[in-house]
N, CA and C atoms as an extended XYZ file, in Angstrom:
279
Properties=species:S:1:pos:R:3:atomname:S:1:resname:S:1:resid:I:1 pbc="F F F"
N       100.479      119.084      119.710 N   UNK     1
C       101.501      118.136      119.255 CA  UNK     1
C       102.456      118.857      118.357 C   UNK     1
N       103.608      118.293      118.209 N   UNK     2
C       104.593      118.864      117.251 CA  UNK     2
C       104.576      117.897      116.049 C   UNK     2
N       104.611      118.467      114.874 N   UNK     3
C       104.693      117.526      113.679 CA  UNK     3
C       105.915      117.926      112.739 C   UNK     3
N       106.357      116.923      112.058 N   UNK     4
C       107.414      117.120      111.084 CA  UNK     4
C       107.046      116.260      109.869 C   UNK     4
N       107.130      116.821      108.692 N   UNK     5
C       106.820      116.093      107.421 CA  UNK     5
C       108.112      115.834      106.666 C   UNK     5
N       108.359      114.579      106.381 N   UNK     6
C       109.581      114.151      105.670 CA  UNK     6
C       109.147      113.612      104.278 C   UNK     6
N       109.536      114.373      103.186 N   UNK     7
C       109.154      113.858      101.845 CA  UNK     7
C       109.914      112.621      101.495 C   UNK     7
N       109.222      111.695      100.861 N   UNK     8
C       109.779      110.446      100.382 CA  UNK     8
C       109.140      110.202       99.047 C   UNK     8
N       109.906      110.548       97.967 N   UNK     9
C       109.328      110.406       96.655 CA  UNK     9
C       108.026      111.196       96.513 C   UNK     9
N       106.945      110.562       96.025 N   UNK    10
C       105.627      111.231       95.839 CA  UNK    10
C       104.731      111.155       97.110 C   UNK    10
N       105.300      110.779       98.222 N   UNK    11
C       104.634      110.740       99.507 CA  UNK    11
C       105.328      111.413      100.517 C   UNK    11
N       104.888      111.390      101.845 N   UNK    12
C       105.582      111.888      102.869 CA  UNK    12
C       105.267      111.119      104.147 C   UNK    12
N       106.203      111.235      105.061 N   UNK    13
C       105.982      110.612      106.398 CA  UNK    13
C       105.911      111.721      107.381 C   UNK    13
N       104.825      111.617      108.198 N   UNK    14
C       104.577      112.620      109.256 CA  UNK    14
C       104.966      112.040      110.559 C   UNK    14
N       105.845      112.713      111.240 N   UNK    15
C       106.202      112.307      112.613 CA  UNK    15
C       105.474      113.260      113.612 C   UNK    15
N       104.967      112.597      114.688 N   UNK    16
C       104.136      113.228      115.620 CA  UNK    16
C       104.871      113.169      117.040 C   UNK    16
N       104.908      114.207      117.761 N   UNK    17
C       105.397      114.273      119.143 CA  UNK    17
C       104.356      114.932      119.972 C   UNK    17
N       103.998      114.197      121.096 N   UNK    18
C       103.012      114.738      122.056 CA  UNK    18
C       103.672      115.927      122.817 C   UNK    18
N       102.856      116.978      122.993 N   UNK    19
C       103.342      118.099      123.846 CA  UNK    19
C       102.587      118.157      125.153 C   UNK    19
N       101.676      117.198      125.347 N   UNK    20
C       100.895      117.109      126.577 CA  UNK    20
C       100.798      115.671      127.038 C   UNK    20
N       101.036      115.397      128.302 N   UNK    21
C       100.944      114.072      128.829 CA  UNK    21
C        99.664      113.348      128.723 C   UNK    21
N        98.570      114.140      128.521 N   UNK    22
C        97.267      113.565      128.397 CA  UNK    22
C        96.687      113.759      126.948 C   UNK    22
N        97.556      114.105      125.987 N   UNK    23
C        97.096      114.292      124.580 CA  UNK    23
C        96.844      112.962      123.897 C   UNK    23
N        96.186      113.003      122.644 N   UNK    24
C        95.900      111.770      121.949 CA  UNK    24
C        97.197      110.987      121.562 C   UNK    24
N        98.260      111.649      121.289 N   UNK    25
C        99.469      110.940      120.879 CA  UNK    25
C       100.093      110.298      122.054 C   UNK    25
N       100.178      111.010      123.145 N   UNK    26
C       100.638      110.388      124.357 CA  UNK    26
C        99.820      109.170      124.860 C   UNK    26
N        98.530      109.265      124.614 N   UNK    27
C        97.642      108.168      125.012 CA  UNK    27
C        97.920      106.937      124.075 C   UNK    27
N        98.147      107.244      122.834 N   UNK    28
C        98.407      106.096      121.902 CA  UNK    28
C        99.688      105.376      122.317 C   UNK    28
N       100.786      106.152      122.615 N   UNK    29
C       102.056      105.556      122.945 CA  UNK    29
C       101.945      104.887      124.302 C   UNK    29
N       101.157      105.370      125.265 N   UNK    30
C       100.975      104.640      126.510 CA  UNK    30
C       100.286      103.312      126.331 C   UNK    30
N        99.328      103.316      125.474 N   UNK    31
C        98.520      102.161      125.275 CA  UNK    31
C        99.266      101.098      124.327 C   UNK    31
N        99.869      101.581      123.234 N   UNK    32
C       100.375      100.616      122.247 CA  UNK    32
C       101.882      100.714      121.988 C   UNK    32
N       102.536      101.751      122.627 N   UNK    33
C       103.945      101.844      122.405 CA  UNK    33
C       104.229      102.735      121.159 C   UNK    33
N       105.526      103.027      120.951 N   UNK    34
C       105.832      103.801      119.742 CA  UNK    34
C       105.622      102.966      118.447 C   UNK    34
N       105.268      103.676      117.410 N   UNK    35
C       105.021      102.974      116.104 CA  UNK    35
C       104.083      103.779      115.243 C   UNK    35
N       103.524      103.095      114.235 N   UNK    36
C       102.655      103.731      113.327 CA  UNK    36
C       101.305      103.926      114.116 C   UNK    36
N       100.848      105.238      113.996 N   UNK    37
C        99.622      105.672      114.707 CA  UNK    37
C        98.477      105.614      113.704 C   UNK    37
N        98.697      106.074      112.470 N   UNK    38
C        97.728      106.021      111.461 CA  UNK    38
C        98.276      106.150      110.061 C   UNK    38
N        97.437      105.877      108.988 N   UNK    39
C        97.839      105.965      107.644 CA  UNK    39
C        96.960      107.030      106.975 C   UNK    39
N        97.479      107.884      106.237 N   UNK    40
C        96.692      108.998      105.577 CA  UNK    40
C        96.746      108.826      104.054 C   UNK    40
N        95.632      109.224      103.450 N   UNK    41
C        95.458      109.281      102.046 CA  UNK    41
C        95.068      110.594      101.619 C   UNK    41
N        95.660      111.170      100.560 N   UNK    42
C        95.374      112.430      100.014 CA  UNK    42
C        94.291      112.182       98.996 C   UNK    42
N        93.187      113.009       99.130 N   UNK    43
C        92.084      112.932       98.295 CA  UNK    43
C        91.812      114.303       97.616 C   UNK    43
N        91.205      114.303       96.422 N   UNK    44
C        90.900      115.597       95.782 CA  UNK    44
C        89.696      116.375       96.414 C   UNK    44
N        88.702      115.595       96.887 N   UNK    45
C        87.551      116.226       97.445 CA  UNK    45
C        87.168      115.433       98.675 C   UNK    45
N        87.527      115.883       99.867 N   UNK    46
C        87.311      115.139      101.128 CA  UNK    46
C        85.864      115.113      101.506 C   UNK    46
N        85.106      116.070      101.223 N   UNK    47
C        83.651      115.968      101.528 CA  UNK    47
C        82.995      114.828      100.763 C   UNK    47
N        83.298      114.783       99.483 N   UNK    48
C        82.728      113.720       98.636 CA  UNK    48
C        83.222      112.336       98.994 C   UNK    48
N        84.503      112.248       99.414 N   UNK    49
C        85.104      110.979       99.778 CA  UNK    49
C        84.391      110.496      101.103 C   UNK    49
N        84.124      111.403      102.001 N   UNK    50
C        83.411      111.047      103.289 CA  UNK    50
C        81.985      110.554      102.995 C   UNK    50
N        81.306      111.259      102.086 N   UNK    51
C        79.918      110.841      101.744 CA  UNK    51
C        79.863      109.473      101.159 C   UNK    51
N        80.810      109.201      100.263 N   UNK    52
C        81.017      107.913       99.525 CA  UNK    52
C        81.262      106.819      100.553 C   UNK    52
N        82.226      106.989      101.485 N   UNK    53
C        82.547      105.983      102.421 CA  UNK    53
C        81.410      105.714      103.470 C   UNK    53
N        80.768      106.797      103.876 N   UNK    54
C        79.671      106.642      104.803 CA  UNK    54
C        78.529      105.886      104.172 C   UNK    54
N        78.309      106.182      102.877 N   UNK    55
C        77.237      105.399      102.156 CA  UNK    55
C        77.533      103.985      102.016 C   UNK    55
N        78.849      103.579      102.016 N   UNK    56
C        79.289      102.250      101.925 CA  UNK    56
C        79.368      101.588      103.343 C   UNK    56
N        78.900      102.284      104.365 N   UNK    57
C        78.863      101.711      105.741 CA  UNK    57
C        80.115      101.856      106.548 C   UNK    57
N        81.034      102.674      106.096 N   UNK    58
C        82.236      102.957      106.904 CA  UNK    58
C        81.888      104.081      107.928 C   UNK    58
N        82.175      103.707      109.206 N   UNK    59
C        81.920      104.680      110.327 CA  UNK    59
C        82.984      105.811      110.170 C   UNK    59
N        82.532      107.033      110.410 N   UNK    60
C        83.387      108.277      110.357 CA  UNK    60
C        83.655      108.746      111.747 C   UNK    60
N        84.895      109.062      112.095 N   UNK    61
C        85.163      109.696      113.367 CA  UNK    61
C        84.791      111.170      113.179 C   UNK    61
N        85.183      111.673      111.955 N   UNK    62
C        84.968      113.141      111.636 CA  UNK    62
C        83.950      113.093      110.400 C   UNK    62
N        82.727      113.497      110.710 N   UNK    63
C        81.737      113.609      109.583 CA  UNK    63
C        81.967      114.860      108.849 C   UNK    63
N        82.558      115.845      109.440 N   UNK    64
C        82.917      117.172      108.798 CA  UNK    64
C        84.399      117.359      108.914 C   UNK    64
N        85.141      117.617      107.762 N   UNK    65
C        86.532      117.779      107.816 CA  UNK    65
C        86.951      118.928      108.735 C   UNK    65
N        88.121      118.902      109.287 N   UNK    66
C        88.638      119.931      110.182 CA  UNK    66
C        90.044      120.246      109.628 C   UNK    66
N        90.583      121.357      110.189 N   UNK    67
C        91.912      121.722      109.727 CA  UNK    67
C        92.977      120.836      110.525 C   UNK    67
N        93.995      120.374      109.809 N   UNK    68
C        94.999      119.569      110.367 CA  UNK    68
C        96.374      120.117      110.106 C   UNK    68
N        97.361      119.335      110.428 N   UNK    69
C        98.796      119.811      110.261 CA  UNK    69
C        99.031      120.007      108.839 C   UNK    69
N        99.933      120.946      108.528 N   UNK    70
C       100.306      121.189      107.188 CA  UNK    70
C        99.298      121.962      106.390 C   UNK    70
N        98.296      122.555      107.127 N   UNK    71
C        97.253      123.321      106.434 CA  UNK    71
C        96.356      122.535      105.530 C   UNK    71
N        96.162      121.267      105.884 N   UNK    72
C        95.258      120.378      105.087 CA  UNK    72
C        93.926      120.148      105.828 C   UNK    72
N        92.838      119.950      105.067 N   UNK    73
C        91.662      119.573      105.570 CA  UNK    73
C        91.779      118.061      105.910 C   UNK    73
N        91.315      117.575      107.082 N   UNK    74
C        91.507      116.192      107.510 CA  UNK    74
C        90.188      115.643      108.030 C   UNK    74
N        90.093      114.287      108.034 N   UNK    75
C        88.976      113.553      108.597 CA  UNK    75
C        89.478      112.175      108.872 C   UNK    75
N        89.045      111.551      109.957 N   UNK    76
C        89.483      110.145      110.340 CA  UNK    76
C        88.255      109.202      110.104 C   UNK    76
N        88.614      108.003      109.725 N   UNK    77
C        87.678      106.891      109.613 CA  UNK    77
C        87.836      105.984      110.858 C   UNK    77
N        86.802      105.312      111.320 N   UNK    78
C        86.846      104.533      112.496 CA  UNK    78
C        87.671      103.224      112.262 C   UNK    78
N        88.667      102.931      113.038 N   UNK    79
C        89.415      101.784      112.829 CA  UNK    79
C        88.690      100.420      112.923 C   UNK    79
N        87.570      100.460      113.516 N   UNK    80
C        86.773       99.211      113.605 CA  UNK    80
C        86.247       98.820      112.235 C   UNK    80
N        86.187       99.761      111.262 N   UNK    81
C        85.724       99.529      109.931 CA  UNK    81
C        86.835       99.463      108.909 C   UNK    81
N        88.096       99.620      109.399 N   UNK    82
C        89.253       99.633      108.479 CA  UNK    82
C        90.275       98.694      108.986 C   UNK    82
N        89.824       97.472      109.407 N   UNK    83
C        90.759       96.387      109.866 CA  UNK    83
C        91.748       96.781      110.992 C   UNK    83
N        91.179       97.693      111.923 N   UNK    84
C        92.016       98.071      113.060 CA  UNK    84
C        92.977       99.154      112.787 C   UNK    84
N        92.981       99.678      111.613 N   UNK    85
C        93.989      100.794      111.220 CA  UNK    85
C        93.244      102.125      111.298 C   UNK    85
N        93.715      103.049      111.981 N   UNK    86
C        93.187      104.435      111.997 CA  UNK    86
C        93.569      105.084      110.592 C   UNK    86
N        92.580      105.417      109.764 N   UNK    87
C        92.845      105.960      108.558 CA  UNK    87
C        92.398      107.462      108.490 C   UNK    87
N        93.275      108.266      107.942 N   UNK    88
C        93.040      109.676      107.867 CA  UNK    88
C        92.907      110.041      106.300 C   UNK    88
N        91.862      110.808      105.996 N   UNK    89
C        91.754      111.406      104.662 CA  UNK    89
C        92.238      112.824      104.823 C   UNK    89
N        92.929      113.301      103.743 N   UNK    90
C        93.406      114.743      103.767 CA  UNK    90
C        93.333      115.326      102.400 C   UNK    90
N        93.070      116.648      102.387 N   UNK    91
C        92.943      117.355      101.164 CA  UNK    91
C        93.756      118.665      101.258 C   UNK    91
N        94.603      118.937      100.303 N   UNK    92
C        95.299      120.170      100.257 CA  UNK    92
C        94.306      121.256       99.818 C   UNK    92
N        94.475      122.397      100.524 N   UNK    93
C        93.580      123.549      100.204 CA  UNK    93
C        94.395      124.764       99.765 C   UNK    93
């Protein structure tokens, strides 16, 4: 996928474009149309945040952080436990 980050005050908007017809972004657009795909929150310690959320019963898509766009560690929470919203945690490294 191709990404672009647009700074907005103390936050940023990330735009995603699929580069493969069978990629996750293309699948999302096919299923739900264009729009908000997920919401991301910057955390200081992603490993600790994941442990805390899992201990509170939140299902994790990523139990171990991985590298994401912009050189950040990322991990996703399952939308079934976040009111249908795909939530991403990210940490600058």
